[in-house]
DSSP file (Angstrom, degrees, kcal/mol; ACC not computed):
  #  RESIDUE AA STRUCTURE BP1 BP2  ACC     N-H-->O    O-->H-N    N-H-->O    O-->H-N    TCO  KAPPA ALPHA  PHI   PSI    X-CA   Y-CA   Z-CA
    1    1 A M     >        0   0    0      0, 0.0     4,-2.2     0, 0.0     5,-0.2   0.000 360.0 360.0 360.0 -36.4   -5.2  124.6  -49.1
    2    2 A Y  H  >  +     0   0    0      1,-0.2     4,-2.5     2,-0.2     5,-0.2   0.904 360.0  52.0 -64.4 -39.0   -8.7  124.3  -50.3
    3    3 A L  H  > S+     0   0    0      1,-0.2     4,-2.3     2,-0.2    -1,-0.2   0.875 108.5  50.9 -67.0 -35.6   -7.8  121.4  -52.7
    4    4 A V  H  > S+     0   0    0      2,-0.2     4,-2.7     1,-0.2    -1,-0.2   0.914 110.9  48.9 -64.9 -42.8   -6.2  119.5  -49.8
    5    5 A S  H  X S+     0   0    0     -4,-2.2     4,-2.4     2,-0.2    -2,-0.2   0.902 111.5  48.9 -64.2 -41.0   -9.2  120.0  -47.7
    6    6 A A  H  X S+     0   0    0     -4,-2.5     4,-2.3     2,-0.2    -2,-0.2   0.905 112.0  49.3 -65.1 -40.6  -11.5  118.8  -50.5
    7    7 A F  H  X S+     0   0    0     -4,-2.3     4,-2.5     2,-0.2    -2,-0.2   0.937 112.4  46.8 -63.2 -47.0   -9.3  115.7  -51.1
    8    8 A L  H  X S+     0   0    0     -4,-2.7     4,-2.4     1,-0.2    -2,-0.2   0.890 112.6  50.0 -64.7 -39.5   -9.2  114.8  -47.4
    9    9 A G  H  X S+     0   0    0     -4,-2.4     4,-2.1     2,-0.2    -1,-0.2   0.909 112.6  46.3 -64.8 -42.0  -13.0  115.2  -47.0
   10   10 A A  H  X S+     0   0    0     -4,-2.3     4,-2.6     2,-0.2     5,-0.2   0.891 111.7  51.7 -67.9 -38.8  -13.7  113.1  -50.1
   11   11 A Y  H  X S+     0   0    0     -4,-2.5     4,-2.4     1,-0.2    -2,-0.2   0.926 110.9  48.3 -61.5 -44.2  -11.2  110.4  -48.9
   12   12 A A  H  X S+     0   0    0     -4,-2.4     4,-2.2     2,-0.2    -2,-0.2   0.891 111.3  50.6 -64.7 -39.3  -12.9  110.4  -45.5
   13   13 A G  H  X S+     0   0    0     -4,-2.1     4,-2.0     2,-0.2    -2,-0.2   0.925 112.2  45.6 -64.4 -45.0  -16.4  110.1  -47.1
   14   14 A F  H  X S+     0   0    0     -4,-2.6     4,-2.4     1,-0.2    -2,-0.2   0.875 111.5  53.4 -66.0 -36.0  -15.3  107.2  -49.3
   15   15 A A  H  X S+     0   0    0     -4,-2.4     4,-1.9    -5,-0.2    -2,-0.2   0.902 108.3  50.0 -65.6 -39.8  -13.6  105.5  -46.4
   16   16 A A  H  X S+     0   0    0     -4,-2.2     4,-0.7     1,-0.2    -2,-0.2   0.913 114.4  44.0 -64.6 -41.9  -16.8  105.7  -44.3
   17   17 A L  H >< S+     0   0    0     -4,-2.0     3,-0.5     1,-0.2     4,-0.4   0.859 112.9  52.1 -70.6 -34.1  -18.8  104.2  -47.2
   18   18 A C  H >< S+     0   0    0     -4,-2.4     3,-0.8     1,-0.2    -1,-0.2   0.822 101.9  61.2 -70.6 -30.7  -16.2  101.6  -47.8
   19   19 A A  H 3< S+     0   0    0     -4,-1.9    -1,-0.2     1,-0.2    -2,-0.2   0.742 108.3  42.2 -69.3 -22.6  -16.2  100.5  -44.2
   20   20 A I  T << S+     0   0    0     -4,-0.7    -1,-0.2    -3,-0.5     2,-0.2   0.368  79.5 122.2-109.7   4.8  -19.9   99.5  -44.2
   21   21 A T    X>  -     0   0    0     -3,-0.8     4,-1.3    -4,-0.4     3,-1.2  -0.500  69.9-125.1 -65.3 134.8  -20.0   97.7  -47.6
   22   22 A R  T 34 S+     0   0    0      1,-0.3     3,-0.3     2,-0.2    -1,-0.1   0.833 109.1  50.8 -54.3 -37.9  -21.2   94.2  -46.9
   23   23 A R  T 34 S+     0   0    0      1,-0.2    -1,-0.3     2,-0.1     4,-0.2   0.807 113.8  44.9 -70.8 -28.7  -18.3   92.6  -48.7
   24   24 A N  T X> S+     0   0    0     -3,-1.2     4,-1.7    -6,-0.2     3,-0.6   0.563  86.2  90.7 -94.5  -8.8  -15.8   94.7  -46.7
   25   25 A V  H 3X S+     0   0    0     -4,-1.3     4,-2.7    -3,-0.3     3,-0.3   0.907  87.9  48.5 -57.6 -45.4  -17.3   94.4  -43.2
   26   26 A P  H 34 S+     0   0    0      0, 0.0    -1,-0.2     0, 0.0    -2,-0.1   0.801 111.9  51.4 -66.5 -23.8  -15.2   91.2  -42.3
   27   27 A L  H <4 S+     0   0    0     -3,-0.6    62,-0.3    -4,-0.2    -2,-0.2   0.804 122.5  27.6 -78.4 -29.5  -12.1   93.0  -43.5
   28   28 A V  H  < S+     0   0    0     -4,-1.7     2,-0.3    -3,-0.3    -3,-0.2   0.835 115.0  55.4-101.9 -41.1  -12.6   96.1  -41.4
   29   29 A W     <  -     0   0    0     -4,-2.7    -1,-0.1    -5,-0.3    60,-0.0  -0.725  56.4-154.2-103.1 144.0  -14.6   95.1  -38.3
   30   30 A T  S    S+     0   0    0     -2,-0.3    -1,-0.1     1,-0.3    -5,-0.0   0.850  95.1  21.1 -78.9 -36.6  -13.9   92.5  -35.8
   31   31 A T  S    S-     0   0    0     -6,-0.0    -1,-0.3     0, 0.0     0, 0.0  -0.964 103.8 -92.9-124.6 148.2  -17.6   92.2  -35.0
   32   32 A P        -     0   0    0      0, 0.0    -2,-0.0     0, 0.0     2,-0.0  -0.313  46.9-113.4 -60.2 138.6  -20.3   93.3  -37.4
   33   33 A P        -     0   0    0      0, 0.0    -4,-0.0     0, 0.0    -8,-0.0  -0.333  30.4-108.6 -71.9 155.1  -21.5   96.9  -36.8
   34   34 A S     >  -     0   0    0      1,-0.1     4,-2.3    -2,-0.0     5,-0.2  -0.245  31.9-102.6 -75.0 170.0  -25.0   97.6  -35.5
   35   35 A R  H  > S+     0   0    0      1,-0.2     4,-2.7     2,-0.2     5,-0.2   0.868 121.9  55.1 -62.3 -36.2  -27.6   99.2  -37.7
   36   36 A G  H  > S+     0   0    0      2,-0.2     4,-2.5     1,-0.2    -1,-0.2   0.902 108.6  46.9 -64.6 -40.8  -27.1  102.5  -36.0
   37   37 A V  H  > S+     0   0    0      2,-0.2     4,-2.7     1,-0.2     5,-0.2   0.907 112.8  49.8 -67.0 -41.5  -23.4  102.5  -36.8
   38   38 A V  H  X S+     0   0    0     -4,-2.3     4,-2.1     2,-0.2    -2,-0.2   0.929 113.1  46.3 -62.8 -44.6  -24.1  101.5  -40.4
   39   39 A R  H  X S+     0   0    0     -4,-2.7     4,-2.4     2,-0.2    -2,-0.2   0.906 113.1  49.5 -64.6 -41.9  -26.6  104.3  -40.8
   40   40 A A  H  X S+     0   0    0     -4,-2.5     4,-2.7     1,-0.2    -2,-0.2   0.907 112.6  46.9 -65.6 -41.5  -24.4  106.9  -39.1
   41   41 A L  H  X S+     0   0    0     -4,-2.7     4,-2.5     2,-0.2    -1,-0.2   0.867 111.5  51.8 -68.5 -34.8  -21.4  105.9  -41.3
   42   42 A R  H  X S+     0   0    0     -4,-2.1     4,-2.2    -5,-0.2     5,-0.2   0.936 113.3  43.4 -65.6 -45.7  -23.6  106.0  -44.4
   43   43 A V  H  X S+     0   0    0     -4,-2.4     4,-2.5     1,-0.2    -2,-0.2   0.921 115.3  49.5 -65.1 -43.4  -24.9  109.5  -43.6
   44   44 A A  H  X S+     0   0    0     -4,-2.7     4,-2.7    -5,-0.2     5,-0.2   0.896 110.3  51.6 -63.5 -39.7  -21.4  110.7  -42.7
   45   45 A G  H  X S+     0   0    0     -4,-2.5     4,-2.2     2,-0.2    -2,-0.2   0.941 112.8  43.1 -63.2 -47.9  -19.9  109.3  -45.9
   46   46 A F  H  X S+     0   0    0     -4,-2.2     4,-2.2     2,-0.2    -1,-0.2   0.881 114.9  51.0 -67.5 -36.6  -22.5  111.0  -48.1
   47   47 A L  H  X S+     0   0    0     -4,-2.5     4,-3.1    -5,-0.2    -2,-0.2   0.923 110.3  48.8 -65.2 -43.7  -22.2  114.3  -46.1
   48   48 A L  H  X S+     0   0    0     -4,-2.7     4,-1.3     2,-0.2    -2,-0.2   0.892 111.5  49.7 -64.5 -38.4  -18.4  114.3  -46.4
   49   49 A L  H  < S+     0   0    0     -4,-2.2     4,-0.3    -5,-0.2    -1,-0.2   0.916 114.6  44.4 -65.1 -41.2  -18.6  113.7  -50.1
   50   50 A A  H >< S+     0   0    0     -4,-2.2     3,-1.4     1,-0.2     4,-0.4   0.901 112.6  51.3 -69.6 -39.7  -21.1  116.5  -50.6
   51   51 A L  H >< S+     0   0    0     -4,-3.1     3,-0.9     1,-0.3    -1,-0.2   0.703  94.0  72.2 -72.6 -18.0  -19.2  118.8  -48.3
   52   52 A S  T 3X S+     0   0    0     -4,-1.3     4,-0.7     1,-0.2    -1,-0.3   0.653  87.9  66.0 -70.3 -11.7  -15.9  118.2  -50.2
   53   53 A W  H <> S+     0   0    0     -3,-1.4     4,-2.3    -4,-0.3    -1,-0.2   0.814  86.8  70.6 -73.3 -30.6  -17.5  120.3  -53.0
   54   54 A L  H <> S+     0   0    0     -3,-0.9     4,-2.5    -4,-0.4     5,-0.2   0.906  95.8  47.8 -59.7 -48.2  -17.5  123.4  -50.8
   55   55 A P  H  > S+     0   0    0      0, 0.0     4,-1.9     0, 0.0    -1,-0.2   0.876 111.8  52.1 -62.0 -33.6  -13.7  124.0  -50.8
   56   56 A C  H  X S+     0   0    0     -4,-0.7     4,-2.4     2,-0.2    -2,-0.2   0.902 110.9  47.6 -66.2 -39.4  -13.6  123.5  -54.6
   57   57 A Y  H  < S+     0   0    0     -4,-2.3    -1,-0.2     1,-0.2    -3,-0.2   0.884 111.6  50.4 -66.6 -38.7  -16.4  126.1  -54.9
   58   58 A L  H  < S+     0   0    0     -4,-2.5    -2,-0.2    -5,-0.2    -1,-0.2   0.842 113.9  44.6 -70.0 -32.1  -14.6  128.5  -52.7
   59   59 A N  H  < S+     0   0    0     -4,-1.9    -2,-0.2    -5,-0.2     2,-0.2   0.901 130.6  10.9 -78.3 -41.9  -11.3  128.2  -54.6
   60   60 A W  S  < S-     0   0    0     -4,-2.4     2,-0.1     1,-0.2     0, 0.0  -0.537  91.7 -92.2-119.2-172.0  -12.9  128.4  -58.0
   61   61 A D     >  -     0   0    0     -2,-0.2     4,-2.7    -3,-0.0     5,-0.3  -0.224  54.4 -75.5 -93.6-169.5  -16.4  129.4  -59.2
   62   62 A L  H  > S+     0   0    0      2,-0.2     4,-2.1     3,-0.2     5,-0.2   0.929 124.6  37.6 -59.7 -55.1  -19.4  127.1  -59.8
   63   63 A P  H  > S+     0   0    0      0, 0.0     4,-1.9     0, 0.0    -1,-0.2   0.949 124.4  39.1 -67.7 -45.9  -18.5  125.5  -63.1
   64   64 A M  H  > S+     0   0    0      1,-0.2     4,-2.5     2,-0.2    -2,-0.2   0.880 115.9  52.9 -70.4 -37.0  -14.7  125.1  -62.6
   65   65 A G  H  X S+     0   0    0     -4,-2.7     4,-2.1     2,-0.2    -1,-0.2   0.884 109.1  49.2 -64.4 -39.1  -15.2  124.1  -58.9
   66   66 A T  H  X S+     0   0    0     -4,-2.1     4,-2.1    -5,-0.3    -1,-0.2   0.900 111.7  48.5 -68.2 -40.2  -17.6  121.4  -59.8
   67   67 A A  H  X S+     0   0    0     -4,-1.9     4,-2.0    -5,-0.2    -2,-0.2   0.913 112.7  48.3 -64.9 -41.5  -15.3  120.0  -62.5
   68   68 A A  H  X S+     0   0    0     -4,-2.5     4,-2.2     1,-0.2    -2,-0.2   0.871 109.8  53.7 -65.6 -35.7  -12.4  120.1  -60.0
   69   69 A W  H  X S+     0   0    0     -4,-2.1     4,-2.4     2,-0.2    -2,-0.2   0.911 107.2  50.0 -64.8 -43.0  -14.6  118.4  -57.4
   70   70 A V  H  X S+     0   0    0     -4,-2.1     4,-1.6     1,-0.2    -1,-0.2   0.912 113.6  45.3 -63.6 -41.7  -15.4  115.5  -59.8
   71   71 A M  H  X S+     0   0    0     -4,-2.0     4,-2.1     1,-0.2    -1,-0.2   0.863 110.8  54.5 -69.2 -33.8  -11.8  115.0  -60.6
   72   72 A N  H  X S+     0   0    0     -4,-2.2     4,-2.6     1,-0.2     5,-0.2   0.876 104.8  54.2 -65.5 -38.2  -11.0  115.3  -56.9
   73   73 A L  H  X S+     0   0    0     -4,-2.4     4,-2.1     1,-0.2    -1,-0.2   0.898 108.3  50.1 -61.1 -40.0  -13.5  112.5  -56.2
   74   74 A T  H  X S+     0   0    0     -4,-1.6     4,-2.1     2,-0.2    -2,-0.2   0.933 112.4  45.6 -64.5 -46.1  -11.7  110.3  -58.7
   75   75 A V  H  X S+     0   0    0     -4,-2.1     4,-2.2     1,-0.2    -2,-0.2   0.907 113.5  48.8 -66.3 -41.6   -8.3  110.9  -57.2
   76   76 A S  H  X S+     0   0    0     -4,-2.6     4,-1.2     2,-0.2    -1,-0.2   0.866 110.1  51.8 -69.4 -34.2   -9.4  110.4  -53.6
   77   77 A A  H  X S+     0   0    0     -4,-2.1     4,-2.5    -5,-0.2     3,-0.2   0.910 111.4  47.2 -66.5 -40.9  -11.2  107.1  -54.5
   78   78 A L  H  X S+     0   0    0     -4,-2.1     4,-1.8     1,-0.2    -2,-0.2   0.884 108.3  55.6 -66.4 -37.0   -8.1  105.8  -56.1
   79   79 A A  H  < S+     0   0    0     -4,-2.2    -1,-0.2     1,-0.2    -2,-0.2   0.778 114.2  41.3 -66.4 -25.4   -6.0  106.9  -53.1
   80   80 A L  H  X S+     0   0    0     -4,-1.2     4,-1.5    -3,-0.2    -2,-0.2   0.873 111.8  52.8 -85.7 -41.4   -8.4  104.8  -50.9
   81   81 A V  H  X S+     0   0    0     -4,-2.5     4,-1.1     1,-0.2    -2,-0.2   0.887 103.4  54.4 -68.9 -41.3   -8.8  101.7  -53.1
   82   82 A F  H >< S+     0   0    0     -4,-1.8     3,-0.6     1,-0.2     4,-0.4   0.945 115.0  36.9 -65.5 -48.7   -5.1  100.9  -53.7
   83   83 A P  H >> S+     0   0    0      0, 0.0     4,-2.9     0, 0.0     3,-1.1   0.796 107.3  69.2 -72.0 -22.9   -4.0  100.7  -50.1
   84   84 A F  H 3< S+     0   0    0     -4,-1.5    -2,-0.2     1,-0.3    -3,-0.1   0.815  90.2  62.5 -62.4 -29.0   -7.3   99.1  -49.1
   85   85 A A  T << S+     0   0    0     -4,-1.1    -1,-0.3    -3,-0.6    -3,-0.1   0.801 117.0  27.7 -65.8 -27.5   -6.3   96.0  -51.0
   86   86 A Y  T <4 S+     0   0    0     -3,-1.1    -2,-0.2    -4,-0.4    -1,-0.2   0.827 137.7  17.5-103.4 -41.7   -3.4   95.5  -48.6
   87   87 A V     X  +     0   0    0     -4,-2.9     4,-1.9     1,-0.1    -1,-0.2  -0.685  65.0 168.6-134.0  79.9   -4.4   97.1  -45.3
   88   88 A P  H  > S+     0   0    0      0, 0.0     4,-1.8     0, 0.0     5,-0.2   0.896  77.0  49.3 -64.9 -41.5   -8.2   97.6  -45.2
   89   89 A R  H  > S+     0   0    0    -62,-0.3     4,-2.1     1,-0.2     5,-0.2   0.915 112.5  47.6 -66.7 -41.3   -8.5   98.5  -41.5
   90   90 A R  H  > S+     0   0    0      1,-0.2     4,-2.3     2,-0.2    -1,-0.2   0.856 108.6  55.4 -66.9 -35.0   -5.7  101.0  -41.7
   91   91 A S  H  X S+     0   0    0     -4,-1.9     4,-0.9     2,-0.2    -1,-0.2   0.894 110.1  45.3 -65.2 -39.3   -7.1  102.6  -44.8
   92   92 A V  H  X S+     0   0    0     -4,-1.8     4,-1.3     2,-0.2     3,-0.2   0.883 111.8  52.0 -71.7 -38.0  -10.5  103.2  -43.1
   93   93 A Q  H  X S+     0   0    0     -4,-2.1     4,-1.8     1,-0.2     3,-0.2   0.879 105.1  56.2 -64.0 -36.5   -8.8  104.5  -40.0
   94   94 A A  H  X S+     0   0    0     -4,-2.3     4,-2.4     1,-0.2    -1,-0.2   0.807 100.4  60.3 -64.0 -28.1   -6.9  106.9  -42.2
   95   95 A G  H  X S+     0   0    0     -4,-0.9     4,-1.9    -3,-0.2    -1,-0.2   0.884 102.9  50.1 -65.5 -38.3  -10.3  108.1  -43.4
   96   96 A G  H  X S+     0   0    0     -4,-1.3     4,-1.6    -3,-0.2    -2,-0.2   0.905 112.3  46.7 -65.1 -41.1  -11.2  109.1  -39.8
   97   97 A V  H  X S+     0   0    0     -4,-1.8     4,-2.5     1,-0.2    -2,-0.2   0.886 109.5  55.3 -66.1 -38.3   -7.9  111.0  -39.5
   98   98 A A  H  X S+     0   0    0     -4,-2.4     4,-2.4     1,-0.2    -2,-0.2   0.864 103.8  54.4 -63.6 -36.3   -8.5  112.6  -42.9
   99   99 A A  H  X S+     0   0    0     -4,-1.9     4,-1.7     2,-0.2    -1,-0.2   0.918 110.9  45.5 -63.9 -42.5  -11.9  113.9  -41.8
  100  100 A L  H  X S+     0   0    0     -4,-1.6     4,-2.1     1,-0.2    -2,-0.2   0.913 113.5  49.2 -66.0 -42.4  -10.3  115.6  -38.8
  101  101 A L  H  X S+     0   0    0     -4,-2.5     4,-2.7     2,-0.2    -2,-0.2   0.855 106.2  56.9 -66.9 -34.0   -7.5  117.0  -40.9
  102  102 A A  H  X S+     0   0    0     -4,-2.4     4,-1.9     2,-0.2    -1,-0.2   0.925 109.9  44.8 -62.7 -44.1   -9.9  118.4  -43.5
  103  103 A G  H  X S+     0   0    0     -4,-1.7     4,-2.2     2,-0.2    -2,-0.2   0.893 113.1  51.4 -65.0 -39.2  -11.7  120.4  -40.9
  104  104 A L  H  X S+     0   0    0     -4,-2.1     4,-2.6     2,-0.2    -2,-0.2   0.902 108.4  50.9 -65.1 -41.6   -8.4  121.6  -39.4
  105  105 A V  H  X S+     0   0    0     -4,-2.7     4,-2.1     1,-0.2    -1,-0.2   0.902 110.7  49.1 -63.8 -40.5   -7.2  122.7  -42.8
  106  106 A L  H  X S+     0   0    0     -4,-1.9     4,-1.6     2,-0.2    -1,-0.2   0.889 111.5  49.5 -66.5 -37.6  -10.4  124.7  -43.4
  107  107 A L  H  X S+     0   0    0     -4,-2.2     4,-1.0     2,-0.2    -2,-0.2   0.906 110.8  49.0 -67.1 -40.4  -10.1  126.3  -40.0
  108  108 A V  H  < S+     0   0    0     -4,-2.6     3,-0.5     1,-0.2    -2,-0.2   0.892 111.2  50.7 -64.3 -38.7   -6.5  127.2  -40.6
  109  109 A R  H  < S+     0   0    0     -4,-2.1    -1,-0.2     1,-0.2    -2,-0.2   0.832 108.4  52.9 -67.1 -32.1   -7.5  128.7  -43.9
  110  110 A A  H  < S+     0   0    0     -4,-1.6    -1,-0.2    -5,-0.1    -2,-0.2   0.672  85.9 102.0 -80.4 -16.5  -10.2  130.7  -42.3
  111  111 A L  S  < S-     0   0    0     -4,-1.0     2,-0.1    -3,-0.5    -3,-0.0  -0.422  81.0-111.8 -67.6 140.5   -8.0  132.3  -39.7
  112  112 A P              0   0    0      0, 0.0    -1,-0.1     0, 0.0    -2,-0.1  -0.451 360.0 360.0 -71.7 146.7   -7.0  135.9  -40.5
  113  113 A T              0   0    0     -2,-0.1    -2,-0.0     0, 0.0     0, 0.0   0.435 360.0 360.0 -96.3 360.0   -3.3  136.4  -41.3
């Protein structure tokens, strides 16, 4: 469960950063986003990428968790880039859903059984 949460968080972070890249703005947005939206998505993207390390750390220890996180970043970036070539707006929207699901998976994992 932790690995799924880390994957979804990293996917959401990359999607947020991909949505505000200057080259991708016409593909994702109907009108260019304001500076505040760009700044918020940039901060959210970097925070989600950094927070995706936490489930890897909780599942493994520091060295193994960090190695798993780096590999998880690679897989989540590839999972975003390939569909982005065909449906960019849907890929970014899936990033928003992935952020919600990542939090939900962590909450379900934290519930006592």
